[in-house]
VOBA-1610 file (N, C-alpha, C; in pm, whole numbers, padded with zeros to 5 digits, always signed):
BEGIN
Met+00105-00121+00020Met+00041-00014-00006Met+00103+00141+00007Phe+00024+00199-00074Phe+00105+00358-00083Phe+00022+00447-00022Ser+00075+00535+00026Ser+00017+00666+00069Ser+00103+00817+00067Thr+00031+00942+00028Thr+00110+01013+00065Thr+00009+01140+00130Leu+00079+01250+00151Leu+00000+01359+00188Leu-00073+01436+00096Asn-00194+01462+00133Asn-00249+01566+00037Asn-00239+01675+00078Gly-00314+01797+00020Gly-00239+01910+00032Gly-00240+01991+00183Thr-00366+01925+00211Thr-00383+01995+00415Thr-00312+01946+00501His-00240+01838+00467His-00151+01787+00613His-00236+01698+00679Asp-00338+01672+00670Asp-00424+01656+00774Asp-00465+01481+00734Gln-00441+01418+00661Gln-00460+01294+00622Gln-00378+01217+00544Ala-00334+01103+00545Ala-00261+01028+00439Ala-00329+00952+00351Thr-00368+00978+00228Thr-00455+00891+00129Thr-00373+00804+00026Pro-00430+00719-00022Pro-00398+00592-00085Pro-00360+00648-00229Leu-00270+00600-00290Leu-00293+00662-00424Leu-00369+00565-00558Asn-00414+00616-00599Asn-00494+00546-00720Asn-00437+00513-00811Arg-00331+00426-00814Arg-00249+00392-00932Arg-00270+00253-00978Gly-00381+00174-00955Gly-00447+00019-01036Gly-00337-00062-00913Asp-00195-00125-00967Asp-00156-00203-00886Asp-00067-00128-00788Asp-00099-00161-00638Asp+00019-00125-00570Asp+00114-00198-00526Arg+00185-00281-00593Arg+00249-00363-00538Arg+00381-00309-00658Ser+00407-00192-00721Ser+00483-00183-00826Ser+00614-00114-00796Gly+00600-00071-00651Gly+00759-00054-00589Gly+00734+00131-00664Val+00655+00170-00647Val+00697+00330-00700Val+00599+00423-00623Leu+00695+00521-00492Leu+00653+00594-00422Leu+00616+00721-00507Ser+00506+00759-00408Ser+00469+00900-00501Ser+00569+01034-00425Pro+00604+01091-00540Pro+00638+01243-00480Pro+00579+01341-00411Ser+00701+01422-00323Ser+00621+01484-00235Ser+00513+01566-00254Asn+00438+01674-00151Asn+00327+01758-00237Asn+00395+01924-00131Gly+00552+01897-00167Gly+00593+02047-00133Gly+00632+02024+00085Val+00629+02162+00059Val+00683+02181+00198Val+00601+02098+00280Met+00650+02035+00408Met+00600+01956+00498Met+00546+02036+00635His+00421+02029+00688His+00452+02081+00820His+00538+01988+00921Ser+00569+02106+00953Ser+00663+02082+01074Ser+00595+02100+01257Pro+00576+01916+01263Pro+00475+01929+01380Pro+00546+01938+01551Met+00438+02008+01632Met+00502+02022+01765Met+00495+01853+01824Leu+00545+01876+01954Leu+00513+01749+02047Leu+00350+01703+02047His+00256+01862+02076His+00145+01823+02118His+00060+01773+02016Glu+00119+01837+01882Glu+00045+01733+01760Glu+00057+01590+01737Leu+00120+01580+01783Leu+00209+01388+01774Leu+00113+01336+01851Pro+00111+01184+01808Pro+00051+01069+01901Pro+00134+01108+02015Pro+00038+01064+02152Pro+00118+01057+02252Pro+00210+00968+02268Pro+00324+00957+02341Pro+00368+00879+02376Pro+00382+00741+02449Pro+00428+00632+02401Pro+00390+00516+02506Pro+00420+00521+02675Pro+00325+00482+02740Pro+00356+00503+02879Pro+00521+00447+02951Gly+00564+00589+03026Gly+00690+00546+03031Gly+00816+00608+02965Lys+00744+00677+02860Lys+00854+00705+02777Lys+00895+00840+02785Ile+01044+00918+02835Ile+01056+01045+02807Ile+01157+01062+02776Gly+01199+01183+02777Gly+01292+01241+02699Gly+01300+01312+02571Trp+01377+01293+02466Trp+01377+01300+02321Trp+01411+01133+02295Pro+01293+01171+02198Pro+01200+01228+02135Pro+01077+01197+02144Trp+01059+01143+02270Trp+00888+01160+02349Trp+00819+01277+02391Thr+00926+01361+02467Thr+00885+01465+02570Thr+00919+01575+02563Val+01012+01587+02445Val+01086+01670+02434Val+01091+01719+02257Asn+01072+01832+02225Asn+01093+01858+02080Asn+01200+01997+02053Cys+01264+02018+01962Cys+01311+02139+01921Cys+01201+02243+01869Ala+01275+02393+01892Ala+01132+02491+01871Ala+01152+02479+01748Arg+01033+02535+01674Arg+01009+02528+01543Arg+01075+02649+01464Leu+01160+02623+01395Leu+01264+02744+01283Leu+01145+02794+01227Pro+01167+02944+01161Pro+01112+03018+01114Pro+01106+02970+00934Ala+01030+02976+00898Ala+01005+02975+00698Ala+01109+03005+00668Lys+01202+03099+00657Lys+01328+03163+00608Lys+01439+03166+00717Met+01545+03176+00645Met+01677+03206+00726Met+01696+03335+00702Pro+01784+03396+00844Pro+01808+03510+00841Pro+01842+03636+00708Asp+01890+03571+00636Asp+01905+03637+00471Asp+01771+03591+00363Asp+01691+03592+00468Asp+01524+03594+00398Asp+01508+03474+00260Glu+01592+03377+00294Glu+01580+03282+00158Glu+01537+03158+00268Leu+01489+03080+00188Leu+01436+02936+00221Leu+01531+02865+00262Trp+01496+02787+00412Trp+01550+02697+00450Trp+01627+02590+00317Pro+01706+02540+00269Pro+01749+02418+00194Pro+01673+02322+00255Arg+01593+02256+00133Arg+01498+02122+00176Arg+01567+02019+00206Ile+01564+01933+00316Ile+01604+01777+00350Ile+01562+01704+00328Ser+01572+01629+00261Ser+01528+01449+00224Ser+01584+01334+00299Ile+01471+01343+00399Ile+01551+01193+00483Ile+01469+01071+00423Val+01514+00959+00394Val+01482+00815+00399Val+01459+00743+00490Thr+01404+00696+00575Thr+01418+00566+00629Thr+01329+00437+00558Ala+01419+00326+00549Ala+01396+00207+00508Ala+01391+00090+00625Ser+01286+00033+00648Ser+01281-00037+00761Ser+01187-00179+00744Tyr+01194-00294+00788Tyr+01159-00409+00774Tyr+01165-00495+00932Asn+01040-00486+01005Asn+01002-00555+01137Asn+01073-00479+01265Gln+01080-00338+01261Gln+01142-00261+01352Gln+01030-00217+01425Gly+00934-00258+01443Gly+00829-00208+01524Gly+00893-00145+01640Arg+00973-00228+01716Arg+00994-00153+01856Arg+01104-00066+01877Phe+01153-00046+01764Phe+01207+00100+01749Phe+01152+00246+01663Ile+01108+00195+01557Ile+01129+00252+01418Ile+01020+00417+01480Glu+00928+00409+01616Glu+00842+00522+01622Glu+00928+00605+01698Glu+01062+00550+01782Glu+01123+00666+01833Glu+01199+00727+01704Thr+01254+00641+01578Thr+01297+00695+01500Thr+01213+00811+01393Ile+01127+00814+01400Ile+01019+00892+01363Ile+01007+01016+01393Arg+01011+00996+01536Arg+00966+01084+01582Arg+01105+01221+01592Ser+01230+01144+01609Ser+01329+01237+01587Ser+01373+01287+01491Val+01310+01250+01375Val+01300+01377+01271Val+01222+01404+01239Leu+01076+01376+01289Leu+00949+01506+01247Leu+00983+01620+01378Leu+01036+01590+01491Leu+01014+01692+01624Leu+01154+01714+01588Gln+01222+01761+01482Gln+01336+01874+01494Gln+01301+02013+01452Gly+01164+02028+01425Gly+01140+02194+01361Gly+01171+02255+01237Tyr+01210+02122+01174Tyr+01296+02236+01062Tyr+01148+02225+00947Ser+01120+02352+00888Ser+01067+02400+00815Ser+01017+02357+00646Asn+01153+02290+00647Asn+01180+02247+00467Asn+01230+02121+00502Leu+01154+02001+00542Leu+01195+01872+00574Leu+01108+01806+00447Glu+01170+01695+00421Glu+01114+01586+00332Glu+01107+01455+00369Tyr+01043+01360+00448Tyr+01055+01271+00521Tyr+00951+01148+00449Ile+01059+01022+00385Ile+00987+00935+00318Ile+01005+00816+00378Val+00950+00741+00467Val+00991+00600+00513Val+00886+00466+00396Val+00977+00367+00339Val+00972+00287+00300Val+01028+00148+00378Asp+00896+00067+00412Asp+00900-00042+00457Asp+00872-00153+00381Gly+00958-00294+00440Gly+00960-00369+00346Gly+00833-00504+00350Gly+00727-00428+00406Gly+00634-00516+00369Gly+00629-00601+00538Ser+00662-00524+00655Ser+00682-00573+00770Ser+00541-00655+00819Thr+00594-00727+00904Thr+00459-00829+00980Thr+00428-00791+01139Asp+00529-00702+01176Asp+00526-00689+01318Asp+00402-00541+01330Ala+00453-00465+01441Ala+00340-00361+01445Ala+00393-00250+01364Ser+00505-00249+01270Ser+00547-00113+01213Ser+00437-00047+01125Ile+00351-00098+01075Ile+00259-00063+00946Ile+00138+00033+01058Asp+00111-00013+01194Asp+00033+00099+01232Asp+00093+00191+01296Ile+00215+00160+01358Ile+00291+00294+01379Ile+00314+00399+01268Ile+00352+00329+01124Ile+00401+00428+01028Ile+00260+00510+01017Arg+00112+00455+01014Arg-00002+00502+00990Arg-00037+00608+01086Arg+00001+00557+01181Arg-00021+00710+01309Arg+00061+00823+01251Tyr+00130+00809+01216Tyr+00246+00911+01184Tyr+00239+00952+01051Ala+00173+00889+00972Ala+00144+00923+00842Ala+00083+01056+00789Pro-00007+01123+00835Pro-00020+01276+00821Pro+00086+01346+00828Trp+00178+01340+00899Trp+00356+01411+00885Trp+00457+01378+00811Leu+00399+01255+00699Leu+00535+01208+00625Leu+00505+01226+00489Ser+00610+01251+00390Ser+00575+01336+00311Ser+00547+01209+00177Ser+00589+01059+00232Ser+00569+00956+00155Ser+00578+00881+00219Trp+00459+00730+00179Trp+00538+00593+00258Trp+00464+00499+00201Cys+00531+00391+00172Cys+00469+00275+00130Cys+00523+00124+00217Ser+00424+00017+00227Ser+00501-00104+00246Ser+00471-00187+00166Glu+00535-00271+00126Glu+00565-00372+00034Glu+00675-00461+00005Pro+00679-00574-00021Pro+00841-00676-00016Pro+00926-00614-00081Asp+01050-00608-00068Asp+01148-00565-00158Asp+01250-00635-00131His+01388-00604-00224His+01507-00716-00233His+01597-00635-00160Gly+01546-00596+00006Gly+01664-00534+00084Gly+01682-00409+00086Gln+01774-00376+00259Gln+01760-00225+00249Gln+01809-00128+00138Ser+01908-00136+00062Ser+01960-00072-00050Ser+01865-00040-00134Asp+01768-00159-00148Asp+01671-00148-00271Asp+01550-00032-00233Gly+01542-00064-00085Gly+01464+00030-00005Gly+01500+00162+00004Ile+01595+00209+00037Ile+01697+00373+00045Ile+01662+00378-00080Asn+01713+00321-00206Asn+01691+00355-00326Asn+01579+00423-00381Lys+01448+00314-00339Lys+01347+00329-00373Lys+01285+00538-00328Gly+01300+00531-00195Gly+01290+00650-00140Gly+01369+00783-00194Phe+01513+00744-00247Phe+01564+00853-00323Phe+01511+00864-00422Arg+01467+00776-00528Arg+01430+00831-00638Arg+01303+00939-00684Val+01238+00912-00521Val+01128+01035-00537Val+01157+01149-00483Ala+01278+01161-00406Ala+01305+01254-00293Ala+01327+01383-00398Ser+01325+01500-00336Ser+01337+01635-00388Ser+01434+01721-00311Gly+01528+01634-00222Gly+01557+01768-00113Gly+01691+01835-00206Glu+01715+01951-00157Glu+01897+01984-00233Glu+01976+01892-00136Ile+01914+01881+00032Ile+02030+01774+00095Ile+01965+01664+00113Val+02022+01552+00137Val+01981+01425+00111Val+02063+01341+00207Ala+02005+01222+00284Ala+02065+01107+00365Ala+01984+01004+00414Trp+01969+00911+00465Trp+01864+00846+00476Trp+01911+00760+00657Leu+01868+00769+00720Leu+01815+00710+00852Leu+01767+00576+00912Asn+01871+00481+00964Asn+01818+00344+00979Asn+01686+00364+01074Ser+01611+00285+01075Ser+01494+00260+01194Ser+01542+00232+01279Asp+01625+00198+01287Asp+01682+00153+01494Asp+01767+00265+01541Asp+01794+00404+01463Asp+01891+00503+01463Asp+01827+00625+01486Leu+01840+00710+01567Leu+01770+00878+01597Leu+01882+00987+01557Leu+01791+01092+01479Leu+01894+01224+01479Leu+01898+01286+01634Thr+01979+01341+01635Thr+02005+01455+01785Thr+01895+01547+01792Pro+01866+01645+01907Pro+01811+01753+01856Pro+01862+01879+01811Gly+01826+01912+01721Gly+01882+02028+01630Gly+01966+02009+01516Ala+01956+01865+01494Ala+02035+01818+01358Ala+02032+01838+01238Leu+01919+01883+01223Leu+01857+01937+01081Leu+01916+02095+01053Gln+01898+02182+01151Gln+01954+02314+01148Gln+02121+02329+01151Lys+02162+02234+01221Lys+02297+02228+01216Lys+02391+02239+01035Val+02299+02085+00989Val+02326+02052+00849Val+02299+02141+00799Ala+02157+02205+00776Ala+02108+02325+00708Ala+02235+02446+00683Thr+02254+02474+00824Thr+02347+02587+00858Thr+02468+02587+00757Arg+02531+02457+00776Arg+02676+02473+00734Arg+02655+02420+00559Phe+02570+02371+00506Phe+02557+02379+00383Phe+02490+02479+00295Thr+02452+02586+00340Thr+02394+02739+00278Thr+02537+02805+00321Lys+02625+02804+00409Lys+02723+02869+00375Lys+02850+02827+00362Asp+02829+02726+00296Asp+02961+02669+00178Asp+02878+02570+00055Thr+02806+02645-00033Thr+02759+02630-00113Thr+02827+02504-00223Arg+02948+02459-00206Arg+03006+02395-00282Arg+03037+02244-00218Leu+02959+02253-00055Leu+02994+02135-00004Leu+02886+02012-00036Ala+02956+01892-00070Ala+02908+01761-00087Ala+02871+01648-00012Val+02973+01634+00070Val+02921+01536+00182Val+02974+01577+00301Leu+02892+01562+00417Leu+02883+01629+00544Leu+02893+01495+00629Cys+02999+01494+00718Cys+03020+01372+00803Cys+02998+01434+00989Gly+02902+01409+01073Gly+02936+01511+01167Gly+02959+01338+01254Thr+02945+01413+01416Thr+03007+01274+01462Thr+02835+01184+01523Ala+02886+01055+01573Ala+02773+00957+01591Ala+02796+00894+01693Glu+02697+00871+01806Glu+02700+00817+01897Glu+02663+00695+01891Val+02719+00577+01934Val+02671+00435+01951Val+02607+00414+02057Arg+02529+00418+02127Arg+02477+00382+02217Arg+02411+00282+02274Thr+02341+00246+02393Thr+02295+00072+02420Thr+02158+00091+02389Val+02102-00050+02374Val+01965-00031+02297Val+01888+00055+02372Asp+01868+00101+02494Asp+01758+00191+02575Asp+01847+00345+02524Leu+01930+00326+02447Leu+01982+00472+02428Leu+02018+00568+02578Ser+02003+00478+02694Ser+02064+00545+02797Ser+02196+00585+02803Ala+02295+00527+02745Ala+02435+00503+02789Ala+02511+00513+02651Val+02642+00594+02645Val+02690+00587+02533Val+02839+00490+02550Met+02817+00411+02400Met+02935+00308+02439Met+03066+00380+02372Trp+03066+00405+02258Trp+03130+00455+02229Trp+03111+00607+02133Val+03242+00656+02096Val+03132+00765+01980Val+03250+00795+01853Leu+03176+00792+01752Leu+03281+00804+01612Leu+03294+00962+01606Asp+03392+00989+01650Asp+03377+01114+01615Asp+03520+01181+01558Asp+03553+01068+01486Asp+03696+01116+01418Asp+03653+01071+01264Pro+03553+01071+01188Pro+03525+01009+01062Pro+03637+01036+00974Pro+03679+00928+00896Pro+03761+00972+00786Pro+03703+01032+00642Thr+03799+01089+00606Thr+03702+01198+00510Thr+03776+01205+00359Thr+03896+01124+00355Thr+03950+01103+00232Thr+03965+00937+00198Ser+03994+00895+00072Ser+03943+00785+00023Ser+04047+00675+00075Ala+04164+00744+00126Ala+04256+00613+00166Ala+04209+00576+00348Glu+04189+00710+00364Glu+04121+00665+00512Glu+04010+00597+00520Ile+03868+00594+00427Ile+03747+00518+00424Ile+03783+00445+00400Leu+03915+00383+00291Leu+03931+00236+00269Leu+03977+00154+00371Ala+04002+00223+00496Ala+04081+00142+00572Ala+03970+00115+00690Tyr+03842+00068+00652Tyr+03765+00015+00743Tyr+03768-00054+00799Pro+03868-00175+00742Pro+03870-00283+00839Pro+03978-00266+00947Glu+04045-00157+00982Glu+04147-00127+01076Glu+04061-00060+01170Gly+03910-00039+01147Gly+03839-00004+01275Gly+03795+00164+01243Arg+03866+00211+01155Arg+03782+00382+01147Arg+03717+00395+01069His+03565+00443+01154His+03443+00426+01044His+03397+00547+01047Ile+03272+00584+00929Ile+03165+00704+00931Ile+03079+00632+00983Gly+02991+00733+01079Gly+02885+00700+01149Gly+02743+00719+01025Gln+02745+00599+00967Gln+02659+00681+00852Gln+02540+00755+00865Pro+02444+00734+01003Pro+02358+00830+01002Pro+02399+00982+01052Ser+02525+01027+01046Ser+02548+01157+01056Ser+02584+01191+00918Val+02558+01137+00795Val+02610+01194+00709Val+02516+01241+00608Phe+02527+01352+00569Phe+02440+01442+00491Phe+02529+01458+00337Met+02447+01476+00210Met+02525+01497+00132Met+02407+01573+00041Ser+02473+01638-00031Ser+02437+01737-00145Ser+02358+01617-00260Arg+02229+01669-00321Arg+02176+01598-00457Arg+02241+01584-00523Asn+02311+01686-00576Asn+02400+01701-00663Asn+02530+01561-00693Ala+02589+01543-00572Ala+02660+01445-00550Ala+02601+01307-00614Leu+02481+01307-00567Leu+02422+01154-00578Leu+02342+01134-00699Asn+02427+01177-00837Asn+02389+01189-00929Asn+02399+01044-01018Phe+02336+00947-00948Phe+02337+00776-00996Phe+02215+00794-01039Pro+02219+00644-01130Pro+02058+00604-01123Pro+02007+00546-01016Glu+02093+00490-00933Glu+02059+00447-00805Glu+02163+00466-00674Pro+02171+00548-00606Pro+02286+00588-00517Pro+02374+00448-00462Leu+02304+00354-00423Leu+02360+00238-00349Leu+02306+00147-00400Arg+02425+00053-00417Arg+02391-00048-00502Arg+02296-00161-00434Pro+02213-00218-00537Pro+02129-00300-00477Pro+02182-00416-00458Asp+02261-00482-00489Asp+02349-00631-00478Asp+02415-00613-00276Leu+02453-00535-00312Leu+02502-00513-00165Leu+02395-00484-00009His+02418-00579+00076His+02331-00573+00191His+02393-00521+00334Tyr+02530-00510+00307Tyr+02576-00490+00471Tyr+02697-00343+00446Val+02775-00371+00363Val+02856-00257+00344Val+02799-00140+00193Met+02700-00127+00217Met+02664-00028+00092Met+02702+00129+00094Asp+02685+00159+00252Asp+02727+00285+00266Asp+02893+00316+00264Phe+02957+00200+00309Phe+03122+00184+00251Phe+03132+00177+00141Glu+03097+00140+00029Glu+03072+00169-00143Glu+03062+00310-00188Leu+02964+00345-00106Leu+02879+00464-00199Leu+03003+00558-00092Trp+03042+00587+00017Trp+03161+00668+00042Trp+03273+00662-00058Leu+03329+00537-00088Leu+03438+00521-00183Leu+03415+00565-00288Arg+03309+00550-00366Arg+03256+00619-00515Arg+03267+00749-00486Leu+03200+00813-00405Leu+03187+00971-00368Leu+03364+01010-00310Ser+03393+00921-00283Ser+03573+00987-00253Ser+03607+01038-00377Arg+03597+00962-00475Arg+03660+00970-00660Arg+03582+01122-00704Lys+03551+01191-00636Lys+03473+01293-00708Lys+03458+01397-00634Cys+03453+01384-00491Cys+03367+01474-00358Cys+03487+01514-00260Asp+03480+01607-00196Asp+03576+01647-00107Asp+03416+01593+00059Phe+03502+01531+00121Phe+03403+01498+00269Phe+03461+01584+00389Val+03346+01662+00431Val+03417+01775+00541Val+03346+01705+00670Arg+03411+01719+00753Arg+03395+01700+00922Arg+03394+01797+00992Ile+03262+01769+01053Ile+03228+01847+01193Ile+03173+01794+01295Ser+03237+01850+01411Ser+03216+01808+01568Ser+03119+01762+01594Glu+02979+01829+01522Glu+02851+01834+01619Glu+02815+01674+01579Thr+02745+01628+01697Thr+02700+01506+01744Thr+02521+01536+01619Leu+02530+01410+01526Leu+02399+01428+01458Leu+02313+01329+01474Ser+02362+01207+01519Ser+02303+01111+01541Ser+02335+01032+01621Trp+02231+00902+01715Trp+02260+00810+01786Trp+02234+00695+01722Met+02316+00582+01721Met+02311+00482+01642Met+02279+00371+01788Arg+02190+00289+01732Arg+02142+00201+01843Arg+02202+00032+01829His+02282+00020+01957His+02404-00100+01947His+02273-00240+02031His+02245-00310+01895His+02169-00439+01980His+02214-00542+01877Leu+02200-00674+01918Leu+02249-00792+01883Leu+02141-00823+01740Asp+02041-00772+01740Asp+01933-00783+01622Asp+02020-00727+01506Ala+02065-00611+01522Ala+02136-00513+01393Ala+02194-00649+01321Lys+02146-00605+01204Lys+02229-00735+01113Lys+02374-00695+01075Thr+02481-00621+01146Thr+02567-00563+01113Thr+02654-00653+01219Phe+02591-00645+01319Phe+02603-00712+01450Phe+02617-00843+01438Arg+02463-00890+01428Arg+02417-01053+01356Arg+02466-01105+01289Asp+02487-01064+01140Asp+02570-01099+01065Asp+02679-01053+01028Asn+02784-01072+01104Asn+02912-00999+01126Asn+02985-01058+00982Val+02993-01217+01010Val+03024-01266+00873Val+03046-01250+00736His+02895-01196+00744His+02827-01187+00588His+02915-00955+00544Val+02893-00982+00664Val+02974-00791+00636Val+03128-00800+00564Phe+03219-00892+00622Phe+03341-00934+00588Phe+03339-00957+00467Glu+03226-01038+00414Glu+03270-01104+00305Glu+03189-01030+00249Glu+03136-00926+00216Glu+03081-00806+00117Glu+03199-00735+00117Leu+03248-00689+00218Leu+03390-00583+00202Leu+03504-00652+00162Glu+03539-00749+00112Glu+03715-00781+00083Glu+03668-00740-00094Pro+03591-00776-00138Pro+03589-00741-00320Pro+03560-00601-00331Ile+03493-00540-00244Ile+03531-00412-00234Ile+03628-00307-00236Ile+03693-00371-00115Ile+03846-00321-00088Ile+03923-00353-00229Gly+03869-00468-00301Gly+03974-00498-00393Gly+03955-00428-00523Ala+03833-00372-00531Ala+03734-00307-00654Ala+03827-00154-00595Tyr+03814-00089-00504Tyr+03914+00025-00522Tyr+04025+00030-00440Ser+04112-00072-00505Ser+04238-00101-00439Ser+04303+00055-00483Asp+04282+00088-00627Asp+04371+00165-00698Asp+04389+00282-00597Leu+04309+00335-00509Leu+04319+00472-00434Leu+04415+00462-00331Val+04514+00300-00318Val+04600+00352-00225Val+04751+00235-00273Thr+04858+00230-00209Thr+04964+00166-00273Thr+04912+00057-00296Pro+05003-00036-00399Pro+04944-00174-00383Pro+04987-00217-00237Ala+05059-00211-00190Ala+05131-00293-00052Ala+05046-00216+00042Arg+04975-00109+00035Arg+04862-00065+00139Arg+04717-00168+00102Ala+04749-00179-00005Ala+04560-00300-00034Ala+04589-00377-00058Thr+04716-00462-00019Thr+04782-00632+00059Thr+04734-00614+00169Ala+04753-00489+00236Ala+04763-00493+00403Ala+04586-00494+00447Leu+04536-00407+00365Leu+04362-00401+00406Leu+04323-00517+00371Ile+04305-00602+00260Ile+04286-00746+00237Ile+04302-00839+00312Lys+04443-00808+00416Lys+04447-00936+00469Lys+04418-00898+00621Ser+04368-00775+00652Ser+04320-00705+00736Ser+04158-00754+00728Cys+04124-00740+00659Cys+03968-00769+00607Cys+03952-00949+00596Arg+04053-00989+00599Arg+04018-01157+00592Arg+04071-01192+00750Arg+04141-01117+00802Arg+04158-01141+00974Arg+04043-01112+01052Gly+03961-01023+00984Gly+03817-00981+01013Gly+03723-01113+01011Arg+03741-01128+00863Arg+03607-01235+00855Arg+03640-01397+00920Ala+03809-01395+00969Ala+03823-01571+00993Ala+03776-01516+01175Arg+03808-01375+01234Arg+03747-01361+01365Arg+03576-01392+01395Ala+03537-01352+01245Ala+03352-01311+01280Ala+03343-01486+01280Gln+03447-01574+01222Gln+03337-01717+01193Gln+03406-01754+01338Ile+03502-01742+01412Ile+03545-01775+01561Ile+03408-01749+01612Val+03409-01570+01648Val+03266-01540+01747Val+03110-01618+01696Ser+03102-01670+01549Ser+02985-01738+01551Ser+02994-01880+01615Ala+03106-01943+01605Ala+03165-02094+01639Ala+03134-02076+01805Leu+03181-01965+01895Leu+03111-01939+02008Leu+02982-01957+02047Ser+02924-01883+01941Ser+02751-01854+01957Ser+02679-01976+01935Arg+02738-02060+01819Arg+02670-02208+01824Arg+02709-02273+01928Val+02824-02305+01969Val+02830-02406+02107Val+02734-02369+02183Arg+02734-02213+02235Arg+02656-02180+02338Arg+02466-02234+02300Gly+02467-02249+02143Gly+02324-02339+02137Gly+02328-02460+02108Arg+02444-02532+02145Arg+02450-02634+02152Arg+02448-02736+02012Glu+02573-02625+01914Glu+02516-02650+01771Glu+02689-02711+01751Arg+02705-02812+01792Arg+02890-02861+01834Arg+02919-02879+01640Gly+02869-02961+01592Gly+02875-02950+01455Gly+02929-02863+01372Ala+02811-02706+01379Ala+02802-02623+01330Ala+02940-02520+01396Ala+02959-02562+01523Ala+03083-02482+01506Ala+03244-02511+01499Ile+03212-02638+01466Ile+03356-02659+01453Ile+03362-02654+01285Arg+03252-02658+01228Arg+03281-02625+01082Arg+03336-02495+01048Ser+03249-02352+01163Ser+03297-02278+01137Ser+03439-02215+01179Val+03471-02297+01283Val+03628-02291+01326Val+03750-02382+01207Met+03682-02420+01131Met+03759-02481+00989Met+03737-02356+00881Lys+03632-02303+00889Lys+03610-02198+00799Lys+03740-02098+00815Ala+03730-02028+00940Ala+03811-01991+00994Ala+03979-01979+00946Leu+03975-02112+00978Leu+04157-02137+00920Leu+04154-02157+00772Arg+04114-02168+00716Arg+04060-02188+00598Arg+04112-02012+00537Ile+04029-01928+00563Ile+04043-01792+00545Ile+04189-01732+00582Asp+04219-01753+00685Asp+04363-01697+00771Asp+04379-01780+00866Arg+04498-01867+00796Arg+04582-01913+00928Arg+04634-01871+01061Ser+04635-01742+01032Ser+04707-01706+01162Ser+04619-01651+01259Ile+04486-01722+01271Ile+04351-01694+01353Ile+04411-01784+01469Ala+04528-01906+01409Ala+04534-02028+01493Ala+04615-01965+01619Ala+04689-01829+01620Ala+04788-01812+01697Ala+04718-01699+01812Thr+04550-01729+01801Thr+04527-01600+01895Thr+04426-01699+01996Arg+04415-01623+02123Arg+04335-01653+02236Arg+04191-01669+02197Leu+04138-01607+02085Leu+04021-01630+02056Leu+04007-01774+02020Phe+04078-01810+01952Phe+04098-01944+01881Phe+04078-02059+01953Tyr+04159-02067+02049Tyr+04181-02160+02112Tyr+04068-02153+02292Gly+04044-02026+02256Gly+03897-02016+02386Gly+03825-02096+02300Ala+03792-02098+02183Ala+03697-02162+02089Ala+03688-02322+02111Leu+03833-02345+02075Leu+03844-02492+02087Leu+03832-02559+02223Ala+03837-02511+02335Ala+03849-02537+02434Ala+03681-02552+02467Arg+03629-02455+02455Arg+03478-02464+02464Arg+03431-02603+02355Ile+03431-02604+02255Ile+03403-02713+02159Ile+03429-02896+02204Cys+03577-02874+02258Cys+03602-02963+02269Cys+03631-03027+02436Leu+03625-02951+02487Leu+03639-02982+02630Leu+03537-02992+02740Pro+03509-03084+02836Pro+03382-03103+02915Pro+03417-02976+02977Lys+03300-02950+03045Lys+03249-02809+03096Lys+03351-02787+03239Trp+03338-02911+03290Trp+03415-02914+03445Trp+03550-02894+03405Leu+03629-02899+03273Leu+03762-02893+03280Leu+03794-02736+03262Gln+03648-02704+03159Gln+03654-02544+03115Gln+03665-02504+03235Arg+03578-02469+03359Arg+03552-02417+03436Arg+03678-02442+03553Cys+03760-02525+03527Cys+03911-02541+03606Cys+04002-02450+03524Leu+04003-02448+03440Leu+04144-02389+03289Leu+04079-02234+03332Leu+03954-02184+03355Leu+03919-02065+03374Leu+03978-02030+03547Gln+03984-02100+03611Gln+03998-02085+03744Gln+04165-02030+03789Val+04252-02110+03668Val+04385-02106+03644Val+04405-01930+03659Pro+04506-01883+03754Pro+04561-01723+03744Pro+04620-01711+03642
//
């Protein structure tokens, strides 16, 4: 089903297009109404703070120089994220930003997601719910109808921080040549109550971005791009499901400068159901060929070192998977994961993680407990 705002912003109306499974969103109907807290559905019991009981002041329609604020298009692609998506939606709508286009693309969720999206539909520029081919496909679908001068996507378990859009718009209007803006991102606990770590030094050059396997990352929800920079038929590669942002950064770095700012623009929620944590093995499987494809951005020796680091990460992910399977009493699957790790990178055999996995697979629990008690 597809919905878009009518001109009065009071109801979301279905599109009359015959086959509503075609996957084409309707373009938005111009400037969105920027809601205040009292206009949105009340928060669930016990929910307080941003973005449940706090909102940003509504910005005037025009900047101090009497020009309209640049339109910012945000796309959220989601699938079965009913426990998080309401918080995500509210963090965008309550920015108080007067020229916002917010597009939500649901992949045919079977949980509470659709009911939540419908409750907020009067304030969305456009939304749909239908099966798709994964997150990249959903985000591309939203970008195809986005009309903003500045564009970004926000995962359905992440949040924008208060005032983020005003900070972004101010920076873009000061530098009309700006193509990619990278802010700080905080990685938080699942309930967002505590900061686990901060991505406050995002890489901004091709060589720095390519060093992803070594641990220096761009906090994707804190990245905003000029529409002109995304002049591709499909900004994200639809065949990538885990490192599509990494590949996009590399592609953009060939032709655009990345600018870093210190302001925290997003909160990234750390939870075990997030696919980058749940499917860590697949992350590294996608990562290695991308590094190979962009190896011309660094010296051959550096490219070789990055591939080696990536393989070490793949092997480590296999060992972590083996430990998880041991806990699930899948001993045979755990052994296969360990063997895969050795085939990927034999040096993994010299790590404590490897021997710990072997001990848990091969030794009886009483002996494991004895070994763990040895100083």
